[in-house]
ZAKEMAR-586447 format. One record per atom (N, C-alpha, C): atom name; x, y, z; residue number from 1. Coordinates in Angstrom, 2 decimals, decimal comma, padded with zeros to 5 digits. Atoms other than C-alpha are relative to their C-alpha. Layout:
# ZAKEMAR-586447
CA X Y Z NUM
...
***
This chain:
# ZAKEMAR-586447
N 000,88 001,01 -000,58 1
CA -001,99 -002,99 -023,63 1
C 000,76 -000,86 001,00 1
N -000,55 000,91 -001,00 2
CA -001,32 -005,11 -020,55 2
C -000,88 -001,24 000,02 2
N 000,75 001,26 -000,03 3
CA -002,33 -008,76 -020,62 3
C 000,46 -000,84 001,19 3
N -000,26 000,83 -001,18 4
CA -002,57 -010,87 -017,47 4
C -000,40 -001,42 -000,34 4
N 000,25 001,36 000,45 5
CA -002,27 -014,56 -018,24 5
C 000,16 -001,03 001,12 5
N 000,01 001,16 -000,90 6
CA -003,24 -017,31 -015,79 6
C 000,87 000,22 001,24 6
N -000,82 -000,37 -001,15 7
CA -001,77 -015,60 -012,71 7
C -000,49 -000,71 001,27 7
N 000,23 000,62 -001,30 8
CA -001,55 -017,59 -009,48 8
C 000,97 000,61 001,01 8
N -000,86 -000,49 -001,06 9
CA -000,22 -016,26 -006,18 9
C -000,57 -000,38 001,35 9
N 000,41 000,35 -001,35 10
CA -000,33 -017,52 -002,63 10
C 001,07 000,43 001,00 10
N -000,92 -000,36 -001,07 11
CA 001,28 -016,72 000,72 11
C -000,12 -001,02 001,12 11
N -000,06 000,99 -001,08 12
CA 002,36 -019,31 003,30 12
C -001,00 -001,13 -000,24 12
N 000,87 001,12 000,35 13
CA 000,43 -022,00 001,47 13
C -001,46 000,34 -000,21 13
N 001,39 -000,42 000,19 14
CA -002,78 -019,96 001,27 14
C -000,15 000,69 -001,36 14
N 000,17 -000,62 001,32 15
CA -003,88 -019,22 -002,33 15
C -000,79 001,31 000,09 15
N 000,69 -001,29 000,06 16
CA -004,89 -015,61 -003,04 16
C -000,56 000,22 -001,40 16
N 000,43 -000,10 001,40 17
CA -005,05 -015,43 -006,85 17
C 000,05 -001,40 -000,61 17
N 000,15 001,39 000,44 18
CA -006,25 -018,60 -008,58 18
C -000,25 -000,10 -001,50 18
N 000,14 000,08 001,45 19
CA -005,78 -018,15 -012,29 19
C -000,70 001,21 -000,59 19
N 000,57 -001,27 000,48 20
CA -006,41 -014,52 -013,24 20
C 000,37 000,18 -001,48 20
N -000,20 -000,31 001,42 21
CA -006,85 -013,83 -016,97 21
C -000,76 001,27 -000,31 21
N 000,64 -001,31 000,15 22
CA -007,54 -010,27 -018,00 22
C 000,83 000,85 -000,94 22
N -000,69 -000,94 000,89 23
CA -006,67 -007,62 -020,61 23
C -000,35 001,43 000,41 23
N 000,18 -001,42 -000,30 24
CA -006,18 -003,94 -019,74 24
C 000,05 000,75 -001,33 24
N -000,01 -000,68 001,29 25
CA -007,24 -001,97 -022,86 25
C 000,72 001,34 000,09 25
N -000,74 -001,27 -000,02 26
CA -005,10 001,05 -023,82 26
C -000,92 001,21 -000,03 26
N 000,72 -001,27 000,06 27
CA -006,30 004,60 -023,25 27
C -001,29 000,06 000,77 27
N 001,24 000,06 -000,78 28
CA -009,11 003,59 -020,89 28
C 000,31 -000,05 001,49 28
N -000,11 000,19 -001,44 29
CA -009,73 003,57 -017,15 29
C -000,67 -001,32 000,36 29
N 000,50 001,32 -000,38 30
CA -010,10 -000,02 -015,99 30
C -000,03 -000,10 001,52 30
N 000,17 000,11 -001,44 31
CA -011,44 -000,61 -012,49 31
C -000,04 -001,48 000,39 31
N -000,01 001,35 -000,55 32
CA -010,60 -003,81 -010,62 32
C -000,64 000,07 001,37 32
N 000,79 -000,08 -001,23 33
CA -013,17 -004,33 -007,87 33
C 000,02 -001,32 000,75 33
N 000,11 001,20 -000,82 34
CA -013,68 -006,78 -005,06 34
C 000,04 000,38 001,47 34
N 000,01 -000,27 -001,44 35
CA -014,04 -007,07 -001,31 35
C 001,43 000,12 000,53 35
N -001,31 -000,12 -000,62 36
CA -011,16 -006,20 001,00 36
C 000,60 -001,39 000,21 36
N -000,69 001,28 -000,18 37
CA -008,61 -009,01 001,03 37
C -000,17 -000,99 -001,13 37
N 000,26 000,94 001,09 38
CA -009,70 -010,52 -002,29 38
C 001,21 -000,16 -000,93 38
N -001,19 000,13 000,84 39
CA -006,28 -009,96 -003,92 39
C 000,18 001,09 -001,02 39
N -000,11 -001,09 000,98 40
CA -006,80 -006,71 -005,86 40
C 001,37 000,65 000,04 40
N -001,29 -000,68 -000,12 41
CA -003,70 -005,01 -004,50 41
C 001,15 -000,93 -000,30 41
N -001,03 001,00 000,34 42
CA -001,69 -008,21 -004,84 42
C 000,16 -000,05 -001,51 42
N -000,06 000,02 001,46 43
CA -002,59 -008,28 -008,54 43
C 000,70 001,25 -000,53 43
N -000,63 -001,24 000,44 44
CA -001,55 -004,63 -008,92 44
C 001,52 -000,08 000,22 44
N -001,44 000,12 -000,29 45
CA 001,82 -005,37 -007,28 45
C 000,67 -000,98 -000,95 45
N -000,56 000,94 000,97 46
CA 002,33 -008,31 -009,63 46
C 000,17 000,67 -001,36 46
N -000,11 -000,72 001,27 47
CA 001,63 -006,10 -012,66 47
C 001,21 000,93 000,04 47
N -001,15 -000,89 -000,17 48
CA 004,25 -003,67 -011,28 48
C 001,30 -000,77 000,21 48
N -001,13 000,89 -000,26 49
CA 006,57 -006,65 -010,68 49
C 000,64 000,28 001,36 49
N -000,43 -000,10 -001,38 50
CA 006,81 -005,75 -007,01 50
C -000,13 -001,35 000,69 50
N 000,14 001,40 -000,41 51
CA 005,69 -009,35 -006,47 51
C 000,15 -000,88 -001,22 51
N -000,14 000,98 001,08 52
CA 006,53 -012,41 -008,56 52
C -001,13 -001,02 000,14 52
N 001,07 001,01 -000,11 53
CA 003,57 -014,70 -009,37 53
C 000,57 -001,40 000,16 53
N -000,41 001,41 -000,10 54
CA 003,78 -018,39 -008,51 54
C -000,06 -000,66 -001,37 54
N 000,14 000,48 001,38 55
CA 002,58 -019,15 -012,04 55
C -000,66 001,10 -000,82 55
N 000,65 -000,95 000,88 56
CA 001,45 -017,15 -015,07 56
C 000,96 001,06 -000,51 56
N -000,83 -001,00 000,67 57
CA 002,70 -014,19 -017,07 57
C -000,70 001,35 -000,04 57
N 000,46 -001,35 000,25 58
CA 002,34 -010,42 -017,34 58
C 000,62 000,45 -001,31 58
N -000,46 -000,43 001,31 59
CA 002,57 -009,23 -020,94 59
C -000,23 001,50 -000,11 59
N 000,04 -001,46 000,03 60
CA 003,40 -005,53 -021,16 60
C 000,34 000,45 -001,41 60
N -000,16 -000,42 001,38 61
CA 002,87 -004,21 -024,69 61
C 000,77 -001,04 -000,83 61
N -000,56 001,08 000,80 62
CA 003,77 -007,59 -026,17 62
C 001,22 -000,67 000,59 62
N -001,20 000,57 -000,61 63
CA 006,72 -008,30 -023,88 63
C -000,33 -000,65 001,34 63
N 000,20 000,69 -001,26 64
CA 006,63 -010,88 -021,09 64
C 001,00 000,55 001,02 64
N -000,89 -000,63 -000,98 65
CA 008,01 -009,02 -018,07 65
C 000,12 -000,83 001,28 65
N 000,08 000,78 -001,23 66
CA 007,43 -011,80 -015,52 66
C 001,38 -000,33 000,56 66
N -001,33 000,41 -000,46 67
CA 011,07 -012,88 -015,36 67
C 001,12 000,93 -000,51 67
N -001,01 -000,96 000,45 68
CA 012,83 -009,77 -016,67 68
C 000,94 000,36 001,15 68
N -000,93 -000,51 -001,00 69
CA 015,92 -008,53 -014,87 69
C -000,54 001,30 000,58 69
N 000,51 -001,17 -000,70 70
CA 015,24 -005,80 -012,35 70
C 000,33 001,30 -000,74 70
N -000,38 -001,21 000,73 71
CA 017,12 -003,22 -014,44 71
C -000,95 000,27 -001,16 71
N 000,95 -000,15 001,11 72
CA 014,76 -003,86 -017,38 72
C -001,38 000,39 000,52 72
N 001,29 -000,33 -000,60 73
CA 011,70 -003,74 -015,14 73
C -000,02 001,46 000,44 73
N -000,07 -001,39 -000,44 74
CA 012,86 -000,39 -013,74 74
C -000,23 000,96 -001,17 74
N 000,24 -000,83 001,17 75
CA 012,86 001,03 -017,26 75
C -001,50 000,08 -000,32 75
N 001,45 000,02 000,22 76
CA 009,21 -000,03 -017,63 76
C -000,72 000,83 001,07 76
N 000,64 -000,73 -001,10 77
CA 008,32 001,40 -014,22 77
C 000,08 001,51 -000,18 77
N -000,13 -001,43 000,24 78
CA 009,54 004,82 -015,35 78
C -001,16 000,53 -000,84 78
N 001,14 -000,40 000,83 79
CA 006,53 004,84 -017,71 79
C -001,32 -000,09 000,77 79
N 001,19 000,22 -000,82 80
CA 004,12 004,19 -014,83 80
C -000,02 001,00 001,15 80
N 000,23 -000,83 -001,18 81
CA 002,73 006,68 -012,30 81
C -000,86 -000,77 000,98 81
N 000,70 000,81 -000,99 82
CA 001,51 005,14 -009,04 82
C -000,49 000,88 001,15 82
N 000,57 -000,63 -001,19 83
CA -000,86 006,58 -006,45 83
C -000,28 -001,10 001,01 83
N 000,11 001,06 -001,00 84
CA -000,44 004,36 -003,39 84
C -001,16 000,28 000,96 84
N 001,13 -000,12 -000,91 85
CA -003,23 003,69 -000,91 85
C 000,32 000,98 001,14 85
N -000,38 -000,88 -001,10 86
CA -001,33 005,46 001,88 86
C 000,80 001,21 -000,45 86
N -000,69 -001,12 000,65 87
CA 000,12 008,07 -000,51 87
C 001,51 -000,20 -000,10 87
N -001,43 000,35 000,04 88
CA 003,68 006,89 000,37 88
C 000,90 001,20 -000,24 88
N -000,86 -001,18 000,09 89
CA 005,14 010,37 000,71 89
C 001,18 -000,13 000,96 89
N -001,17 -000,02 -000,87 90
CA 008,57 010,95 002,21 90
C -000,20 001,07 001,07 90
N 000,32 -000,92 -001,09 91
CA 007,97 012,50 005,63 91
C 001,02 001,11 000,17 91
N -001,07 -000,98 -000,23 92
CA 011,31 014,31 005,69 92
C 000,14 001,02 -001,12 92
N -000,09 -000,90 001,15 93
CA 010,77 016,04 002,33 93
C -001,22 000,92 -000,04 93
N 001,13 -000,89 000,21 94
CA 008,58 019,01 001,48 94
C -000,88 -000,53 -001,12 94
N 000,90 000,36 001,09 95
CA 005,64 018,71 -000,88 95
C 000,70 000,18 -001,35 95
N -000,73 -000,25 001,26 96
CA 007,75 020,28 -003,66 96
C 001,01 -001,12 -000,25 96
N -001,04 001,03 000,14 97
CA 010,55 017,76 -003,04 97
C -000,61 -001,36 -000,28 97
N 000,68 001,27 000,25 98
CA 008,12 014,83 -002,95 98
C -000,45 -000,11 -001,45 98
N 000,51 000,02 001,38 99
CA 006,57 015,76 -006,29 99
C 001,17 -000,04 -000,99 99
N -001,15 -000,08 000,91 100
CA 009,93 016,53 -007,89 100
C 000,87 -001,24 000,03 100
N -000,93 001,11 -000,25 101
CA 011,60 013,37 -006,58 101
C 000,24 -000,90 -001,22 101
N -000,26 000,87 001,15 102
CA 011,07 011,13 -009,68 102
C 000,87 000,66 -001,07 102
N -000,80 -000,69 001,01 103
CA 012,54 013,78 -011,98 103
C 001,44 000,22 000,49 103
N -001,34 -000,19 -000,57 104
CA 015,47 014,51 -009,66 104
C 000,80 -001,30 -000,08 104
N -000,68 001,29 -000,03 105
CA 016,27 010,80 -009,44 105
C 000,24 -000,59 -001,39 105
N -000,03 000,76 001,26 106
CA 015,61 009,67 -013,01 106
C 000,07 000,84 -001,26 106
N -000,11 -000,83 001,19 107
CA 016,03 012,64 -015,33 107
C 001,19 000,95 000,14 107
N -001,08 -000,99 000,01 108
CA 018,65 015,21 -016,29 108
C -000,55 001,40 -000,29 108
N 000,62 -001,30 000,24 109
CA 016,19 018,08 -016,54 109
C 000,59 001,07 000,90 109
N -000,50 -001,09 -000,85 110
CA 017,41 021,46 -015,29 110
C -001,01 000,35 001,08 110
N 000,85 -000,36 -001,13 111
CA 016,05 022,83 -012,03 111
C -001,21 000,81 -000,43 111
N 001,11 -000,87 000,42 112
CA 013,92 025,47 -013,76 112
C -001,14 -000,80 -000,62 112
N 001,02 000,83 000,63 113
CA 012,10 022,82 -015,82 113
C -000,73 -000,85 001,04 113
N 000,61 000,80 -001,06 114
CA 011,52 020,61 -012,79 114
C -000,92 000,88 000,85 114
N 000,79 -000,93 -000,81 115
CA 010,28 023,60 -010,76 115
C -001,30 000,38 -000,71 115
N 001,19 -000,36 000,77 116
CA 007,88 024,58 -013,55 116
C -001,01 -001,13 -000,01 116
N 000,91 001,16 000,03 117
CA 006,43 021,07 -013,80 117
C -000,67 -000,21 001,36 117
N 000,56 000,20 -001,35 118
CA 005,99 020,76 -010,03 118
C -001,08 001,02 000,28 118
N 000,97 -001,06 -000,28 119
CA 004,21 024,10 -009,78 119
C -001,28 -000,18 -000,81 119
N 001,18 000,23 000,84 120
CA 001,88 023,28 -012,70 120
C -000,86 -001,13 000,56 120
N 000,76 001,14 -000,52 121
CA 000,92 019,94 -011,17 121
C -000,63 000,31 001,36 121
N 000,62 -000,40 -001,27 122
CA 000,35 021,43 -007,72 122
C -001,21 000,91 -000,24 122
N 001,17 -000,76 000,42 123
CA -001,97 023,91 -009,43 123
C -001,10 -000,95 -000,45 123
N 000,98 000,95 000,53 124
CA -003,68 020,98 -011,17 124
C -000,75 -000,72 001,12 124
N 000,65 000,70 -001,12 125
CA -004,35 019,18 -007,87 125
C -000,49 000,98 001,07 125
N 000,56 -001,06 -000,85 126
CA -005,34 022,51 -006,27 126
C 000,71 000,11 001,35 126
N -000,78 -000,12 -001,23 127
CA -002,50 022,65 -003,74 127
C 001,24 000,89 -000,18 127
N -001,20 -000,81 000,22 128
CA -000,16 025,45 -004,86 128
C 000,57 000,57 001,29 128
N -000,45 -000,62 -001,25 129
CA -000,03 026,85 -001,33 129
C 000,75 -000,97 000,91 129
N -000,60 001,02 -000,88 130
CA 001,29 023,56 000,13 130
C 001,43 -000,34 -000,38 130
N -001,28 000,37 000,59 131
CA 004,57 023,56 -001,79 131
C 001,10 -000,19 001,04 131
N -001,09 000,05 -000,98 132
CA 006,82 024,17 001,25 132
C -000,38 -000,75 001,28 132
N 000,42 000,76 -001,18 133
CA 004,83 022,10 003,74 133
C 000,56 -001,42 -000,05 133
N -000,39 001,40 -000,06 134
CA 005,79 018,61 004,89 134
C -001,26 -000,86 000,12 134
N 001,20 000,86 -000,08 135
CA 003,41 015,60 004,77 135
C -000,69 000,03 001,36 135
N 000,60 -000,04 -001,32 136
CA 002,88 015,88 008,52 136
C -000,95 001,16 000,21 136
N 000,87 -001,17 -000,09 137
CA 001,13 019,20 007,95 137
C -001,24 -000,12 -000,90 137
N 001,08 000,17 000,97 138
CA -001,34 017,77 005,41 138
C -001,07 -000,95 000,52 138
N 001,09 000,94 -000,28 139
CA -004,73 016,09 005,74 139
C 000,14 -001,22 -000,91 139
N -000,05 001,20 000,82 140
CA -005,34 012,64 004,27 140
C -000,31 000,27 -001,46 140
N 000,36 -000,33 001,37 141
CA -007,02 014,08 001,19 141
C 001,08 000,80 -000,70 141
N -001,09 -000,79 000,59 142
CA -004,21 016,57 000,63 142
C 001,18 -000,90 -000,36 142
N -001,09 000,94 000,29 143
CA -001,65 013,76 000,83 143
C -000,30 -000,78 -001,29 143
N 000,38 000,71 001,23 144
CA -003,59 011,87 -001,87 144
C 000,24 000,88 -001,22 144
N -000,17 -000,90 001,14 145
CA -003,51 014,92 -004,11 145
C 001,48 000,24 -000,31 145
N -001,44 -000,10 000,23 146
CA 000,23 015,35 -003,61 146
C 000,52 -001,27 -000,65 146
N -000,40 001,28 000,59 147
CA 000,65 011,65 -004,37 147
C -000,38 -000,08 -001,47 147
N 000,41 000,00 001,40 148
CA -001,30 012,14 -007,60 148
C 000,91 000,90 -000,82 148
N -000,93 -000,90 000,72 149
CA 000,89 015,11 -008,59 149
C 001,32 -000,71 -000,25 149
N -001,26 000,73 000,18 150
CA 003,98 012,96 -008,02 150
C -000,15 -001,11 -001,05 150
N 000,23 001,06 000,98 151
CA 002,45 010,12 -010,07 151
C 000,00 000,53 -001,43 151
N 000,13 -000,60 001,34 152
CA 001,95 012,53 -012,99 152
C 001,25 000,72 -000,47 152
N -001,12 -000,91 000,30 153
CA 005,28 014,38 -012,88 153
C 000,83 -000,46 -001,19 153
N -000,83 000,50 001,10 154
CA 007,00 012,12 -015,44 154
C -000,80 -000,22 -001,28 154
N 000,88 000,20 001,17 155
CA 004,09 012,25 -017,94 155
C -000,13 -001,49 -000,35 155
N -000,01 001,46 000,20 156
CA 003,47 008,49 -017,56 156
C -000,99 -000,45 -001,07 156
N 000,92 000,63 000,94 157
CA 001,87 006,24 -020,16 157
C -001,08 -000,79 000,73 157
N 000,93 000,79 -000,81 158
CA 000,15 004,28 -017,36 158
C -000,08 000,63 001,38 158
N 000,20 -000,50 -001,36 159
CA -001,34 005,45 -014,06 159
C -000,75 -001,08 000,79 159
N 000,61 001,00 -000,86 160
CA -002,13 002,96 -011,29 160
C -000,47 000,67 001,30 160
N 000,57 -000,54 -001,23 161
CA -004,40 003,85 -008,35 161
C -000,37 -001,16 000,92 161
N 000,32 001,04 -000,97 162
CA -004,55 001,64 -005,25 162
C -000,92 000,59 001,08 162
N 001,01 -000,45 -000,97 163
CA -007,76 002,32 -003,26 163
C 000,07 001,53 000,21 163
N -000,22 -001,46 -000,09 164
CA -007,72 006,09 -004,00 164
C -000,91 000,73 000,97 164
N 000,92 -000,72 -000,89 165
CA -010,71 006,96 -001,78 165
C -000,10 -000,62 001,39 165
N 000,08 000,66 -001,31 166
CA -010,12 004,63 001,19 166
C 000,41 000,94 001,12 166
N -000,32 -000,79 -001,18 167
CA -010,19 006,38 004,55 167
C -000,35 001,47 -000,11 167
N 000,35 -001,41 000,18 168
CA -011,55 009,65 003,17 168
C -001,49 000,22 000,26 168
N 001,41 -000,33 -000,18 169
CA -014,78 011,38 004,11 169
C -000,64 000,20 -001,38 169
N 000,66 -000,05 001,31 170
CA -017,43 011,55 001,33 170
C 000,35 001,22 -000,83 170
N -000,32 -001,22 000,76 171
CA -016,65 015,16 000,37 171
C 001,40 -000,07 -000,58 171
N -001,38 000,10 000,48 172
CA -012,91 014,55 000,12 172
C 000,11 -001,09 -001,05 172
N -000,02 001,09 000,98 173
CA -013,47 011,25 -001,71 173
C -000,53 000,48 -001,35 173
N 000,57 -000,53 001,24 174
CA -015,65 013,06 -004,26 174
C 001,01 000,91 -000,70 174
N -001,02 -000,88 000,59 175
CA -012,86 015,61 -004,78 175
C 001,09 -000,81 -000,69 175
N -001,02 000,87 000,60 176
CA -010,35 012,82 -005,44 176
C -000,54 -000,63 -001,28 176
N 000,60 000,58 001,21 177
CA -012,75 011,19 -007,92 177
C -000,03 001,01 -001,14 177
N 000,02 -001,04 001,02 178
CA -013,15 014,49 -009,75 178
C 001,40 000,23 -000,58 178
N -001,37 -000,16 000,47 179
CA -009,36 014,80 -009,94 179
C 000,43 -001,14 -000,92 179
N -000,33 001,15 000,86 180
CA -009,04 011,30 -011,38 180
C -000,65 000,16 -001,36 180
N 000,70 -000,24 001,28 181
CA -011,64 012,16 -014,03 181
C 000,73 001,08 -000,80 181
N -000,74 -001,06 000,69 182
CA -009,78 015,38 -014,85 182
C 001,34 -000,51 -000,52 182
N -001,27 000,58 000,44 183
CA -006,53 013,41 -015,05 183
C -000,19 -000,80 -001,27 183
N 000,31 000,79 001,20 184
CA -008,10 011,03 -017,57 184
C -000,23 000,91 -001,20 184
N 000,31 -000,94 001,09 185
CA -009,31 014,00 -019,61 185
C 001,23 000,76 -000,49 185
N -001,14 -000,86 000,34 186
CA -005,99 015,87 -019,53 186
C 001,29 -000,74 -000,32 186
N -001,21 000,78 000,24 187
CA -003,40 013,08 -019,68 187
C -000,39 -001,24 -000,79 187
N 000,35 001,14 000,85 188
CA -003,46 010,47 -022,44 188
C 000,68 -001,25 000,52 188
N -000,61 001,17 -000,65 189
CA -002,66 007,55 -020,16 189
C -001,03 -001,10 000,18 189
N 000,82 001,16 -000,36 190
CA -004,03 004,07 -019,56 190
C -000,02 -000,09 001,53 190
N 000,12 000,00 -001,47 191
CA -005,36 003,88 -015,98 191
C -000,56 -001,31 000,51 191
N 000,52 001,16 -000,72 192
CA -005,88 000,96 -013,63 192
C -000,31 000,44 001,42 192
N 000,44 -000,40 -001,34 193
CA -007,85 001,59 -010,45 193
C -000,44 -001,24 000,77 193
N 000,40 001,07 -000,90 194
CA -008,11 -000,93 -007,61 194
C -000,85 000,61 001,11 194
N 000,86 -000,58 -001,02 195
CA -011,04 -000,24 -005,29 195
C -001,11 -000,97 000,41 195
N 001,23 000,69 -000,41 196
CA -013,86 -001,72 -003,24 196
C -001,15 001,00 000,13 196
N 000,99 -001,08 -000,07 197
CA -015,73 001,61 -003,43 197
C -000,77 000,04 -001,32 197
N 000,77 000,14 001,24 198
CA -018,50 001,02 -005,99 198
C -000,37 001,37 -000,58 198
N 000,31 -001,34 000,52 199
CA -019,43 004,72 -006,24 199
C 001,22 000,57 -000,71 199
N -001,24 -000,43 000,65 200
CA -015,81 005,56 -007,02 200
C 000,17 -000,72 -001,32 200
N -000,16 000,80 001,22 201
CA -015,69 002,72 -009,55 201
C -000,91 000,51 -001,12 201
N 000,96 -000,43 001,01 202
CA -018,82 003,89 -011,35 202
C 000,29 001,42 -000,50 202
N -000,26 -001,39 000,37 203
CA -017,73 007,54 -011,33 203
C 001,14 000,11 -001,00 203
N -001,22 -000,21 000,78 204
CA -014,37 006,98 -013,01 204
C 000,25 -001,07 -001,05 204
N -000,38 001,13 000,83 205
CA -014,43 003,62 -014,81 205
C -000,60 -000,02 -001,40 205
N 000,48 000,32 001,34 206
CA -014,73 002,73 -018,50 206
C -000,32 -001,49 -000,12 206
N 000,22 001,44 -000,02 207
CA -014,40 -001,02 -018,00 207
C 000,27 -000,51 001,41 207
N 000,00 000,47 -001,38 208
CA -014,69 -003,19 -014,91 208
C 000,33 -001,50 000,05 208
N -000,23 001,41 -000,28 209
CA -013,42 -006,47 -013,52 209
C -000,28 -000,22 001,48 209
N 000,35 000,30 -001,39 210
CA -014,66 -008,13 -010,33 210
C 000,67 -001,30 000,41 210
N -000,70 001,17 -000,52 211
CA -012,50 -010,54 -008,31 211
C -000,77 -000,57 001,18 211
N 000,62 000,70 -001,12 212
CA -014,09 -013,12 -006,04 212
C 000,68 -001,35 000,14 212
N -000,66 001,28 -000,28 213
CA -012,35 -016,07 -004,38 213
C 001,19 -000,25 -000,93 213
N -001,24 000,13 000,75 214
CA -009,16 -015,38 -006,31 214
C -000,14 -000,09 -001,50 214
N 000,22 000,08 001,44 215
CA -010,75 -015,36 -009,76 215
C -000,82 001,19 -000,47 215
N 000,85 -001,02 000,58 216
CA -012,27 -012,78 -012,07 216
C -001,30 -000,65 -000,46 216
N 001,29 000,61 000,31 217
CA -015,95 -013,67 -012,19 217
C -000,85 000,89 -000,90 217
N 000,68 -000,90 000,94 218
CA -017,00 -010,64 -014,24 218
C 001,01 000,97 -000,59 218
N -000,70 -001,12 000,62 219
CA -015,41 -008,26 -016,75 219
C -000,88 000,54 -001,11 219
N 000,84 -000,60 001,03 220
CA -017,16 -005,80 -019,02 220
C -000,14 001,48 000,21 220
N 000,22 -001,45 -000,10 221
CA -018,39 -002,24 -019,50 221
C -001,11 000,30 001,02 221
N 000,98 -000,40 -001,01 222
CA -020,85 -000,28 -017,37 222
C -001,37 -000,64 -000,24 222
N 001,29 000,60 000,31 223
CA -023,95 -001,53 -019,17 223
C -000,02 -001,48 000,38 223
N -000,08 001,43 -000,34 224
CA -022,80 -005,13 -018,76 224
C 000,09 -000,19 001,51 224
N -000,07 000,08 -001,46 225
CA -021,98 -004,48 -015,10 225
C -001,38 000,10 000,62 225
N 001,33 -000,23 -000,57 226
CA -025,50 -003,22 -014,41 226
C -000,95 -001,18 -000,25 226
N 000,92 001,08 000,36 227
CA -027,14 -006,19 -016,11 227
C 000,57 -001,39 000,28 227
N -000,66 001,29 -000,20 228
CA -024,70 -008,95 -015,07 228
C -000,76 -000,88 000,99 228
N 000,65 000,96 -000,89 229
CA -026,34 -012,02 -013,55 229
C 001,07 -000,91 000,61 229
N -001,08 000,71 -000,69 230
CA -023,34 -013,00 -011,46 230
C -000,28 000,13 001,50 230
N 000,43 -000,10 -001,40 231
CA -024,43 -013,84 -007,89 231
C 001,00 000,70 000,91 231
N -001,02 -000,62 -000,87 232
CA -021,13 -012,83 -006,27 232
C 000,06 001,51 -000,21 232
N -000,03 -001,42 000,31 233
CA -021,14 -009,48 -008,06 233
C -001,26 000,69 000,50 233
N 001,26 -000,59 -000,44 234
CA -024,82 -008,81 -007,33 234
C -000,02 000,20 001,51 234
N -000,04 -000,12 -001,46 235
CA -024,26 -009,49 -003,62 235
C 000,94 001,13 000,41 235
N -000,95 -001,07 -000,29 236
CA -021,23 -007,18 -003,60 236
C -000,65 001,36 -000,21 236
N 000,66 -001,27 000,29 237
CA -023,26 -004,39 -005,21 237
C -001,10 000,28 001,01 237
N 001,08 -000,18 -000,97 238
CA -026,22 -004,96 -002,87 238
C 000,55 000,41 001,37 238
N -000,59 -000,30 -001,30 239
CA -023,96 -004,88 000,19 239
C 000,64 001,39 000,01 239
N -000,73 -001,27 000,07 240
CA -022,06 -001,80 -001,02 240
C -000,93 001,20 000,02 240
N 000,92 -001,12 000,12 241
CA -025,03 000,43 -001,84 241
C -001,34 -000,54 -000,48 241
N 001,30 000,47 000,46 242
CA -028,79 -000,08 -002,25 242
C -000,13 000,12 -001,51 242
N 000,11 000,02 001,45 243
CA -029,66 -000,98 -005,84 243
C -000,73 001,23 -000,55 243
N 000,73 -001,18 000,47 244
CA -032,10 001,93 -006,13 244
C 000,94 001,21 -000,10 244
N -000,96 -001,10 000,01 245
CA -029,35 004,40 -005,22 245
C 001,04 -000,22 -001,09 245
N -001,02 000,36 000,99 246
CA -026,82 002,58 -007,41 246
C -000,49 000,31 -001,41 246
N 000,53 -000,23 001,35 247
CA -029,08 002,75 -010,48 247
C -000,24 001,48 -000,27 247
N 000,17 -001,45 000,17 248
CA -029,93 006,43 -009,89 248
C 001,34 000,67 -000,26 248
N -001,33 -000,56 000,20 249
CA -026,24 007,24 -009,62 249
C 000,49 -000,29 -001,41 249
N -000,43 000,38 001,34 250
CA -025,51 005,33 -012,82 250
C -000,73 000,83 -001,06 250
N 000,80 -000,77 000,96 251
CA -028,34 007,13 -014,64 251
C 000,48 001,45 -000,05 251
N -000,46 -001,38 -000,02 252
CA -027,10 010,56 -013,50 252
C 001,37 000,13 -000,66 252
N -001,31 -000,03 000,64 253
CA -023,58 009,70 -014,65 253
C -000,14 -000,05 -001,52 253
N 000,24 000,06 001,45 254
CA -024,91 008,80 -018,11 254
C -000,46 001,34 -000,53 254
N 000,48 -001,31 000,44 255
CA -026,72 012,14 -018,29 255
C 001,13 001,02 -000,07 255
N -001,14 -000,91 000,00 256
CA -023,49 013,97 -017,40 256
C 000,85 -000,19 -001,24 256
N -000,79 000,30 001,18 257
CA -021,72 012,21 -020,26 257
C -000,66 000,54 -001,26 257
***
């Protein structure tokens, strides 16, 4: 479990997060939603300790990691897989090398074991043929899938996704959402997804939090999301997708379950 306690963060005197309190339940996919610029990615970076909050604490499985030494934080990060918004692949490395990189850097596994894991994960993300290509030869959706394979290579306990469908066409975005769902089904990890894409959120999420003006104004499950009488959330949903379409999509997702 990850607990976020009274987190504040600002930049150059401008407040971004204004007292965030939230619990990430274990073994579930939690979606953090909000408009662009609302502080979702900032919160994710604080949880990863890539940023230090101005006030507040991050409790990681009972331990306050807010002021831990970097060496201790790095040990925690080894348990986390991260799919970055821009994929963050190394341009000079092949796909195989990008996916293998965490194991090469942080494990003593033999080459054969690393090679086997990389090939299995490239099969999982449906890119076995791209193994020797470089990121410059890949489409945006393919880069996301390679980034997901790299995030999974160390069998993480936690998987973080930062805007996984941003910049993708609807067909490619749907493919990424299907992969995230398959990842949840096949890997027993706690997932946190940051997105402003409501269709993506509804497709993959178990629980939801909505940030507005630096605060969480809603948190709950899908049923509570659909019935929430929170003006900021209702406006966000109305602006993102017509309510008739949104409710039909939600109903079809329930039928699939």
